[in-house]
LOPALO-853577 format. One record per atom (N, C-alpha, C): residue in one letter; x, y, z. Coordinates in steps of 0.001 Angstrom, whole numbers, padded with zeros to 6 digits, always signed. Example, Ala and Ser with C-alpha at 12.3 -4.5 7.8 and 13.67 -1.06 7.14 Angstrom:
A+013190-005690+007800A+012300-004500+007800A+013200-003300+007800S+012850-002250+007080S+013670-001060+007140S+012900+000030+007870
REM end
This chain:
M+055864+013527-134493M+056615+013576-133229M+056330+012334-132396F+055042+011951-132337F+054701+010735-131592F+055430+009540-132164R+055491+009454-133539R+056155+008321-134159R+057623+008275-133772T+058274+009452-133716T+059686+009483-133336T+059878+008989-131919K+059104+009530-130988K+059226+009123-129595K+058855+007655-129418F+057813+007255-130097F+057390+005868-129988F+058474+004941-130514S+059092+005285-131649S+060145+004452-132217S+061315+004327-131257Q+061620+005430-130553Q+062703+005367-129574Q+062346+004387-128458W+061098+004474-127972W+060677+003545-126922W+060695+002115-127424L+060201+001917-128663L+060106+000573-129208L+061480-000059-129357S+062442+000713-129809S+063804+000180-129952S+064339-000296-128618S+064085+000514-127577S+064528+000135-126240S+063824-001123-125772A+062523-001219-126075A+061753-002391-125651A+062247-003652-126336V+062588-003542-127593V+063080-004705-128325V+064370-005215-127706L+065252-004284-127345L+066533-004679-126772L+066379-005276-125378S+065451-004698-124611S+065367-005130-123215S+064448-006335-123002T+063423-006478-123832T+062458-007546-123589T+062271-008491-124755G+062858-008170-125904G+062688-009023-127069G+061350-008840-127753L+060620-007744-127413L+059331-007482-128027L+059517-007127-129501L+058802-007844-130382L+058906-007622-131824L+057516-007530-132425W+057420-006856-133567W+056155-006847-134289W+055746-008294-134574G+054534-008650-134282G+054052-009999-134555G+054538-011020-133544G+055319-010576-132549G+055823-011517-131557G+054820-011720-130446Q+055261-012318-129364Q+054373-012604-128250Q+054211-011363-127382A+052998-010936-127236A+052725-009789-126378A+052699-010251-124929A+052891-009282-124047A+052839-009611-122625A+051462-010152-122284A+051440-011153-121422A+050181-011825-121116A+049178-010887-120464H+049688-009861-119759H+048786-008972-119048H+048370-007780-119895G+048841-007675-121106G+048590-006498-121925G+047178-006431-122469Y+046869-005273-123085Y+045533-005029-123612Y+045478-005058-125140G+046587-005362-125799G+046586-005367-127252G+045607-006348-127862D+045374-007483-127196D+044460-008504-127700D+043152-008557-126928H+042944-007630-126034H+041715-007603-125246H+040538-007359-126193P+039456-008146-126070P+038320-007981-126989P+037779-006557-127051A+037702-005893-125898A+037160-004538-125883A+038087-003526-126539A+039370-003898-126684A+040338-002971-127274A+040316-002991-128798Q+039765-004010-129395Q+039843-004129-130848Q+039095-003004-131572P+037860-002670-131193P+037215-001529-131846P+037974-000221-131612F+038560-000078-130436F+039341+001121-130130F+040541+001231-131060I+041278+000140-131219I+042456+000152-132092I+042050+000477-133523A+040962-000124-133978A+040486+000136-135340A+040103+001597-135511E+039478+002170-134487E+039075+003573-134562E+040288+004492-134605M+041299+004174-133814M+042518+004985-133829M+043207+004915-135183A+043197+003734-135795A+043785+003590-137127A+043032+004446-138144Q+041716+004492-138027Q+040916+005318-138928Q+041213+006799-138754E+041673+007170-137577E+041982+008573-137312E+043434+008915-137626G+044139+007982-138251G+045478+008296-138743G+046633+007804-137911F+046366+007054-136860F+047443+006491-136055F+047873+005148-136651D+049118+004786-136402D+049622+003504-136871D+049070+002397-135970E+048360+001458-136556E+047715+000405-135778E+048716-000400-134977K+049871-000693-135567K+050870-001490-134862K+051405-000735-133648E+051579+000558-133794E+052083+001339-132666E+051072+001358-131521I+049817+001583-131850I+048781+001584-130817I+048716+000230-130120R+048721-000829-130916R+048618-002169-130344R+049822-002475-129456T+050998-002052-129863T+052195-002334-129073T+052170-001598-127742V+051693-000353-127755V+051550+000359-126485V+050564-000381-125580L+049443-000789-126135L+048439-001484-125328L+048932-002859-124879D+049773-003497-125681D+050362-004767-125262D+051131-004625-123954S+051713-003468-123737S+052522-003251-122535S+051774-002519-121433A+050509-002203-121669A+049689-001612-120609A+049238-002715-119661E+049311-002451-118379E+049025-003472-117376E+047714-003202-116633R+046929-004237-116492R+045711-004165-115677R+046106-003992-114210Q+045481-003041-113546Q+045784-002758-112152Q+044528-002965-111306E+044534-004018-110513E+043377-004320-109678E+043116-003205-108663S+044179-002578-108181S+043995-001517-107189S+043249-000328-107775I+043375-000120-109067I+042629+000957-109728I+041137+000640-109714L+040786-000584-110031L+039385-000984-110051L+038769-000906-108655K+039553-001210-107631K+039056-001097-106260K+038881+000363-105868A+039834+001203-106270A+039789+002622-105883A+038602+003335-106500I+038319+003051-107765I+037238+003780-108432I+035867+003364-107907S+035793+002208-107286S+034519+001754-106732S+034229+002359-105367R+035240+003025-104759R+035056+003609-103431R+035641+005011-103340P+035173+005954-104170P+035716+007316-104110P+035366+007980-102782A+036275+008818-102291A+036086+009456-100982A+034815+010279-100933E+034452+010911-102056E+033281+011778-102070E+031985+011019-101778K+031993+009704-101996K+030778+008924-101782K+030760+008183-100450R+031913+008001-099840R+031934+007194-098619R+032206+008018-097359L+032534+009309-097492L+032829+010149-096340L+031796+011248-096199N+031493+011639-094963N+030680+012829-094775N+031581+014063-094808W+030981+015241-094689W+031764+016466-094845W+032861+016587-093785G+032534+016262-092545G+033551+016382-091511G+034751+015499-091774E+034518+014278-092193E+035604+013346-092499E+036392+013817-093714Y+035676+014273-094727Y+036327+014748-095947Y+037150+016014-095663R+036578+016924-094899R+037263+018172-094574R+038567+017920-093829N+038548+016952-092931N+039742+016679-092127N+040925+016194-092961I+040661+015710-094151I+041757+015293-095028I+042527+016500-095540F+041811+017562-095857F+042413+018676-096583F+042663+019926-095747L+041909+020113-094687L+042065+021325-093875L+042961+021058-092676R+044167+020653-092973R+045160+020388-091940R+046226+021478-091956D+046850+021700-090813D+047853+022766-090712D+048977+022581-091721A+049396+021330-091913A+050522+021086-092816A+050179+021518-094242R+048966+021202-094694R+048600+021563-096059R+048421+023082-096184I+047907+023710-095147I+047766+025164-095156I+049136+025823-095227D+050076+025349-094412D+051436+025903-094424D+052117+025672-095770Q+051909+024497-096339Q+052488+024212-097652Q+051887+025123-098721G+050606+025426-098569G+049967+026343-099499G+050549+027739-099407L+050814+028164-098197L+051431+029474-097990L+052817+029517-098627E+053594+028455-098453E+054927+028381-099060E+054838+028405-100586F+053877+027667-101136F+053703+027620-102585F+053331+028996-103116W+052442+029685-102417W+052011+031023-102825W+053198+031988-102803D+053985+031931-101746D+055157+032816-101656D+056164+032519-102767Q+056372+031237-103036Q+057373+030859-104031Q+056961+031245-105440Y+055660+031164-105733Y+055187+031430-107090Y+054238+032631-107128A+054528+033609-106290A+053652+034776-106177A+053510+035508-107505E+054595+035648-108241E+054535+036383-109512E+053643+035674-110506A+053793+034361-110639A+052978+033597-111581A+051514+033610-111167L+051247+033524-109870L+049868+033533-109391L+049212+034888-109625Q+049956+035952-109393Q+049412+037284-109651Q+049124+037476-111135R+050028+037000-111970R+049847+037131-113416R+048665+036295-113890A+048501+035105-113306A+047364+034261-113665A+046052+034926-113270E+046045+035549-112097E+044833+036237-111652E+044491+037393-112579Q+045514+038131-112997Q+045290+039256-113902Q+044863+038785-115287T+045429+037669-115744T+045155+037173-117090T+043799+036508-117188Y+043459+035700-116189Y+042258+034868-116274Y+041149+035257-115307G+041427+036160-114383G+040393+036602-113455G+040089+035645-112330V+040970+034675-112100V+040754+033663-111056V+041653+033987-109865P+041112+034098-108658P+041918+034475-107492P+043075+033513-107241A+044183+034076-106826A+045373+033268-106551A+045065+032178-105531Q+044270+032508-104512Q+044021+031532-103449Q+043230+030330-103947I+042369+030521-104943I+041635+029393-105503I+042580+028488-106280I+043481+029073-107049I+044470+028286-107795I+045341+027497-106833V+045825+028169-105787V+046671+027511-104787V+045910+026362-104126A+044649+026599-103785A+043872+025565-103100A+043620+024359-103995I+043343+024592-105265I+043141+023473-106189I+044384+022590-106219I+045540+023196-106385I+046780+022419-106461I+047071+021747-105116G+046665+022398-104032G+046848+021799-102713G+045965+020593-102481V+044702+020696-102863V+043780+019574-102705V+044173+018435-103630E+044541+018761-104854E+044825+017728-105843E+046109+016952-105554T+047192+017644-105240T+048485+016947-105147T+049376+017402-103995R+048815+018161-103058R+049650+018731-101985R+050872+019433-102592Y+050581+020269-103594Y+051596+021112-104227Y+052705+020290-104870G+052277+019229-105551G+053217+018399-106297G+053840+017280-105512R+053500+017146-104252R+054091+016088-103425R+053492+014709-103714N+052275+014698-104258N+051617+013413-104530N+050839+013524-105840M+051518+013329-106946M+050893+013470-108260M+050442+012138-108845G+050553+011077-108053G+050108+009769-108515G+051259+008899-108971S+051108+007592-108782S+052188+006658-109099S+051834+005664-110201Y+050615+005764-110728Y+050207+004839-111792Y+050632+005383-113155R+051128+004499-114000R+051351+004918-115382R+049993+005267-115988V+049931+006403-116653V+048651+006856-117190V+048084+005844-118171V+048929+005239-118969V+048439+004255-119939V+047828+003044-119242D+048355+002667-118087D+047773+001564-117323D+046403+001957-116760S+046323+003163-116190S+045061+003618-115607S+043961+003662-116647L+044232+004311-117761L+043198+004501-118772L+042837+003201-119471S+043795+002314-119648S+043497+001021-120264S+042676+000151-119324T+043067+000097-118057T+042333-000698-117079T+040875-000249-116994L+040673+001052-116886L+039317+001567-116734L+038560+001581-118056G+039283+001760-119141G+038626+001788-120439G+038131+000431-120896F+038893-000611-120581F+038566-001939-121112F+038063-002932-120064D+038271-002618-118779D+037851-003545-117727D+036953-002914-116681Y+036378-001751-116973Y+035440-001108-116055Y+034223-000644-116850P+033321-001571-117167P+032177-001270-118040P+031331-000069-117639P+031125+000200-116336P+030266+001341-115999P+030727+002664-116612R+032046+002838-116785R+032545+004084-117367R+033583+003815-118458G+033462+002647-119061G+034428+002266-120079G+034486+003235-121249K+033330+003694-121693K+033291+004602-122834K+034034+005891-122536F+033810+006429-121332F+034498+007664-120946F+036007+007476-120938F+036485+006399-120318F+037926+006222-120186F+038581+005801-121499Q+037848+005129-122372Q+038390+004898-123708Q+038544+006236-124438G+037606+007136-124192G+037740+008469-124769G+038959+009192-124253Q+039252+009025-122959Q+040449+009653-122401Q+041725+008984-122920L+041656+007683-123155L+042810+006994-123726L+043093+007522-125135K+042050+007750-125893K+042221+008341-127222K+042867+009724-127099E+042348+010524-126169E+042929+011848-125958E+044392+011739-125551Y+044720+010709-124804Y+046095+010505-124370Y+047013+010245-125562F+046562+009437-126510F+047383+009186-127692F+047576+010468-128509Y+046552+011286-128580Y+046705+012567-129267Y+047694+013455-128517L+047596+013463-127182L+048536+014245-126364L+049966+013808-126625L+050197+012494-126662L+051542+011979-126919L+052073+012473-128253R+051213+012439-129252R+051649+012866-130582R+051929+014359-130623E+051089+015139-129999E+051221+016594-130037E+052380+017103-129194E+052620+016461-128061E+053644+016941-127136E+054964+016205-127270G+054996+015120-128054G+056234+014379-128228G+056700+013698-126963V+055775+013011-126290V+056067+012397-124995V+056143+010884-125131D+057043+010252-124397D+057123+008798-124329D+055816+008242-123769P+055228+007228-124382P+053930+006705-123930P+053902+006238-122487F+055061+005823-121950F+055089+005233-120614F+055769+006123-119580S+056064+007357-119970S+056786+008232-119056S+055872+008983-118093L+054600+009108-118421L+053713+009928-117613L+052984+009092-116562K+052986+009593-115340K+052288+008930-114237K+051240+009870-113665G+050253+009260-113006G+049187+010070-112445G+048338+009286-111477S+047097+009721-111313S+046175+009096-110372S+045599+007820-110947Y+044814+007132-110121Y+044191+005895-110606Y+043228+006161-111753A+042748+007409-111884A+041817+007753-112959A+042505+008409-114149G+043840+008418-114152G+044557+008974-115289G+044748+010470-115256A+044577+011090-114080A+044793+012528-113942A+046272+012798-113688M+046773+013908-114246M+048220+014109-114310M+048641+015488-113796G+049866+015539-113312G+050510+016802-113017G+050053+017464-111733F+050569+018688-111498F+050265+019435-110280F+048767+019622-110095G+048063+019891-111189G+046633+020146-111113G+045769+018965-111470Q+046374+017822-111755Q+045660+016577-112052Q+044663+016746-113206F+045204+017085-114363F+044399+017173-115575F+044273+015800-116217I+043047+015426-116593I+042888+014260-117442I+043307+014661-118858P+043574+013696-119741P+044110+014062-121061P+043275+015067-121838S+041943+014942-121815S+041120+015897-122566S+041245+017301-121985S+041372+017411-120672S+041549+018725-120058S+042910+019311-120424F+043925+018456-120454F+045238+018945-120868F+045167+019527-122266R+044575+018801-123192R+044547+019242-124584R+043713+020514-124770S+042720+020691-123917S+041846+021848-124050S+042310+023071-123264F+042953+022858-122122F+043177+023976-121215F+044614+024195-120764A+045516+023240-120970A+046907+023432-120555A+047539+024548-121371V+048348+025373-120710V+048997+026503-121376V+050487+026532-121043D+051234+027112-121947D+052654+027376-121722D+052750+028736-121060F+052655+028747-119739F+052509+030019-119026F+053842+030728-118774D+054943+030011-118924D+056235+030673-118750D+056937+030951-120075G+056307+030593-121194G+056814+030950-122511G+058053+030209-122957D+058269+028977-122440D+059460+028230-122843D+059188+027276-124003G+057973+027354-124566G+057649+026514-125710G+057079+025164-125355K+056862+024895-124051K+056329+023604-123622K+055154+023819-122670K+054160+022963-122774K+053057+022940-121816K+053345+021798-120842D+054045+022110-119784D+054539+021076-118866D+053865+021226-117512I+052793+020466-117299I+052084+020512-116014I+052640+019495-115022W+053624+018701-115459W+054180+017639-114623W+055376+018109-113810N+056176+018979-114403N+057411+019413-113754N+057507+020920-113567N+056572+021671-114139N+056657+023123-114150N+055441+023727-113437P+055599+024149-112188P+054464+024715-111452P+053881+025961-112108V+054692+026722-112815V+054188+027939-113468V+053187+027579-114558D+053519+026587-115373D+052557+026124-116384D+051306+025559-115725A+051479+024863-114609A+050321+024302-113907A+049419+025410-113386I+050003+026457-112849I+049226+027595-112335I+048409+028228-113458G+049051+028519-114570G+048338+029108-115689G+047260+028195-116233S+047541+026903-116257S+046586+025936-116804S+045341+025818-115925V+045524+025780-114610V+044385+025725-113701V+043532+026983-113847A+044187+028141-113906A+043451+029397-114064A+042688+029433-115381H+043326+028962-116452H+042657+028917-117760H+041448+027998-117714Y+041569+026869-117036Y+040456+025929-116895Y+039261+026627-116247F+039509+027346-115166F+038414+028002-114459F+037799+029115-115298Q+038620+029874-115980Q+038079+030920-116856Q+037184+030311-117931A+037672+029230-118542A+036921+028594-119622A+035596+028013-119136H+035513+027677-117852H+034292+027111-117304H+033401+028165-116644G+033722+029426-116870G+032798+030490-116503G+033015+031173-115180W+034233+031083-114617W+034483+031773-113353W+034188+033261-113516K+033476+033834-112539K+033123+035253-112573K+033957+035996-111537A+034890+036798-112040A+035823+037504-111165A+035077+038416-110207G+035505+038370-108951G+034949+039251-107943G+033658+038778-107313E+033088+037677-107792E+031844+037177-107227E+032131+036141-106143P+031238+036015-105155P+031451+035047-104065P+031284+033611-104536V+031686+032696-103682V+031601+031262-103967V+030389+030641-103279R+030181+030994-102026R+029063+030448-101263R+028471+031561-100411S+027344+031269-099811S+026717+032241-098918S+025997+031506-097799N+025853+032196-096664N+025163+031593-095522N+023681+031426-095813V+023032+030615-094994V+021612+030311-095165V+020869+030616-093866V+019775+031332-093998V+018872+031577-092868V+017533+030961-093226M+017114+029965-092444M+015872+029258-092736M+014751+029756-091833E+013713+030291-092443E+012545+030731-091698E+011600+029561-091420Q+011805+028479-092140Q+011027+027260-091940Q+011858+026084-092425L+011451+024882-092055L+012188+023698-092471L+012142+023560-093987A+013274+023209-094555A+013354+023034-096005A+012815+021674-096399D+012170+021636-097521D+011734+020373-098109D+012985+019568-098457E+013014+018296-098088E+014188+017466-098347E+014543+017432-099833A+013552+017563-100683A+013791+017527-102129A+014568+018745-102614W+014621+019800-101783W+015338+021011-102189W+016836+020917-101894I+017235+019949-101072I+018597+019916-100527I+019483+018946-101312N+020722+019400-101572N+021724+018556-102237N+021189+017972-103548G+020541+018806-104313G+020076+018387-105627G+021169+018533-106656D+020819+019025-107831D+021823+019209-108871D+022880+020204-108414L+024103+019996-108864L+025177+020917-108519L+024970+022281-109182K+024373+022285-110362K+024166+023543-111075K+022998+024308-110462P+023214+025552-110055P+022115+026336-109468P+021008+026585-110479E+019774+026419-110039E+018620+026633-110911E+017706+027749-110409L+017607+027912-109088L+016721+028924-108512L+017502+030166-108128T+016869+031327-108262T+017494+032576-107833T+017350+032739-106328L+018147+033638-105772L+018025+033919-104344L+016640+034477-104013A+016057+035196-104946A+014691+035695-104736A+013711+034536-104646Q+013869+033546-105479Q+012984+032379-105437Q+013179+031575-104163W+014439+031472-103709W+014693+030785-102439W+014044+031547-101284S+014099+032871-101362S+013486+033678-100309S+011983+033437-100235E+011369+033256-101395E+009937+032954-101428E+009641+031614-100756R+010637+030738-100707R+010479+029442-100038R+010830+029523-098553G+011156+030712-098089G+011486+030878-096689G+012940+030632-096358I+013794+030684-097360I+015229+030459-097151I+015980+031657-097712R+016631+032387-096812R+017277+033641-097204R+018784+033544-096995T+019470+034590-097437T+020907+034684-097248T+021257+036110-096873R+022542+036416-096757R+022962+037736-096302R+022575+038821-097302K+022493+040023-096793K+022169+041154-097637K+023353+041489-098554G+023044+042152-099643G+024103+042613-100529G+024301+041761-101750L+023733+040579-101785L+023844+039718-102953L+022693+040011-103911D+022985+039908-105186D+021983+040133-106214D+020870+039102-106081A+019641+039559-105964A+018508+038645-105805A+018326+037746-107018D+018883+038153-108150D+018774+037335-109365D+019888+036303-109481S+020836+036320-108547S+021896+035314-108552S+021300+033949-108263K+021774+032952-108965K+021259+031602-108755K+022092+030871-107705A+021422+029972-106980A+022092+029244-105897A+021489+027860-105759T+022295+026956-105242T+021823+025616-104908T+021963+025425-103403L+021001+024753-102782L+020988+024575-101340L+021764+023316-100967I+022745+023494-100071I+023658+022408-099712I+023529+022108-098225R+023485+020828-097889R+023540+020379-096501R+024775+019523-096318L+025566+019827-095284L+026784+019081-094993L+026736+018552-093565E+027243+017330-093384E+027186+016673-092079E+028567+016567-091456T+028630+016914-090175T+029844+016744-089377T+029450+016231-088002D+029894+015019-087652D+029621+014428-086331D+028136+014459-085987G+027305+014117-086969G+025881+014052-086715G+025162+015386-086724E+025886+016473-086889E+025282+017800-086959E+025326+018294-088407F+024403+019201-088734F+024281+019632-090123F+024464+021143-090241Q+025032+021547-091361Q+025134+022958-091701Q+024628+023130-093120H+024080+024305-093392H+023511+024585-094701H+024201+025798-095323W+024376+025720-096621W+024985+026805-097382W+024267+026951-098720F+024394+028133-099273F+024046+028311-100671F+025332+028211-101492G+025343+027323-102461G+026426+027290-103430G+026056+028190-104600L+026881+029183-104879L+026605+030161-105927L+027278+029746-107232H+027244+030635-108211H+027770+030269-109534H+029215+029799-109469N+030081+030528-108756N+031493+030137-108712N+031707+028832-107961F+030812+028508-107030F+030864+027185-106391F+030639+026112-107444Y+029660+026338-108296Y+029392+025389-109381Y+030605+025263-110304V+031293+026358-110568V+032474+026296-111433V+033540+025396-110810I+033714+025478-109497I+034693+024592-108844I+034296+023135-109041T+033001+022837-109026T+032576+021447-109220T+032779+020964-110648R+033092+021860-111565R+033440+021421-112928R+034820+020762-112926Y+035612+021045-111924Y+036931+020419-111780Y+036786+019016-111215N+035891+018877-110251N+035549+017579-109660N+034079+017668-109269H+033247+016797-109817H+031805+016918-109667H+031341+016484-108289S+031725+017252-107290S+031416+016919-105898S+031288+018190-105082R+030188+018313-104328R+030018+019480-103467R+031023+019441-102320L+031398+018230-101853L+032412+018135-100806L+033741+018664-101306Y+034087+018301-102530Y+035342+018768-103126Y+035348+020287-103234A+034282+020847-103779A+034235+022296-103971A+034317+023023-102643M+033652+022494-101615M+033690+023132-100307M+035086+023047-099700A+035751+021916-099901A+037116+021773-099383A+038064+022752-100073V+037941+022899-101371V+038779+023854-102103V+038548+025259-101573Y+037286+025630-101425Y+036983+026987-100969Y+037518+027219-099559E+037260+026288-098644E+037694+026506-097264E+039214+026477-097137L+039874+025644-097927L+041333+025668-097919L+041842+027011-098446S+041216+027529-099484S+041629+028826-100027S+041501+029921-098977Q+040426+029867-098188Q+040229+030868-097149Q+041224+030706-096007A+041513+029461-095643A+042465+029208-094562A+043866+029676-094938I+044262+029438-096166I+045588+029865-096626I+045658+031382-096685T+044595+032015-097171T+044554+033481-097240T+044649+034092-095853E+043893+033546-094903E+043933+034054-093537E+045324+033894-092937K+045939+032738-093144K+047292+032506-092616K+048283+033474-093254R+048117+033740-094525R+049012+034670-095233R+048874+036081-094667H+047655+036491-094412H+047433+037807-093832H+048052+037908-092441Q+047941+036838-091672Q+048526+036833-090329Q+050043+036975-090393V+050659+036225-091288V+052116+036288-091437V+052547+037677-091897Q+051836+038228-092855Q+052181+039560-093354Q+052032+040612-092258A+050990+040469-091436A+050784+041425-090337A+051913+041349-089328R+052347+040113-089010R+053467+039967-088068R+054743+040561-088638Q+054951+040346-089929Q+056150+040903-090556Q+056132+042422-090539Q+054975+043013-090808Q+054853+044455-090806Q+055065+045023-089411N+054507+044338-088412N+054689+044779-087039N+056139+044665-086619G+056802+043633-087089G+058206+043464-086777G+059054+044562-087343V+058748+044917-088572V+059486+045997-089232V+059207+047323-088536A+057892+047520-088207A+057501+048764-087564A+058148+048889-086191G+058288+047718-085543G+058878+047748-084203G+060366+047956-084246
REM end
């Protein structure tokens, strides 16, 4: 299938640009980039046509803005208050409510199928793309090539995603240059990188296609499947309040995202939480800053699961708080509607 789609693209390229096998590649392409040669050879060993891979890379463009963006991710340069203000805005909350109403059936079915609350799915899609309004403008092949071959700190990872992308193209029968996404190569409503697409994307509406780019129903099912696969525990909380009987050791705060200590062990350190939670539940201690003031939370198992989507405590907290804000707004609207009917 990839060969068919690729041949169609290649024919068009030959007519429009004069690109031929053995001809002059675009000067900005990656087909002759030194770092790309082992990659091309590896793809050939895995059964791909070397000429096809090289031709795609010949037309992949280095994007300086991608290299600048990856060096300054929001999670590293903003505090919690600044980060929160990006996502917890009335417009995004209202858009989330509209998305939930429009796709209520799919969200309910996803919750029943995968055990992931509708509001978490809605919030993920809201944080990632504002419900499809901003899914990224970079060609995925450009993003992954730029980062794979011209960003040494994570070149190995992004070359791996580029490989996954070629497999995705072959499996899904997609034009190599038709897909766009973020500067890091994330795609669709839920911003799946290629390996996540291949592992977790689902055909949730049963039309025979796994389309996370144009089909919100498939995106909803795919996000829910991702969370289930990463260990989401239905009915369990995401975070919990913190009561400090004494000052916490700085080494205990904002450590690993994965919880290691139980609530009972935290209590022995003089840090407690609300009643009703299993003392054997594991938690990580989080400190967040807003306008020079600090707040503390326990991130529980499901908080950690959210960070599997994006390895950032700020991200996970934004997803959770957006989910709560949308749920509260939905309840308010439903209450007004019920009162209106009753009246």
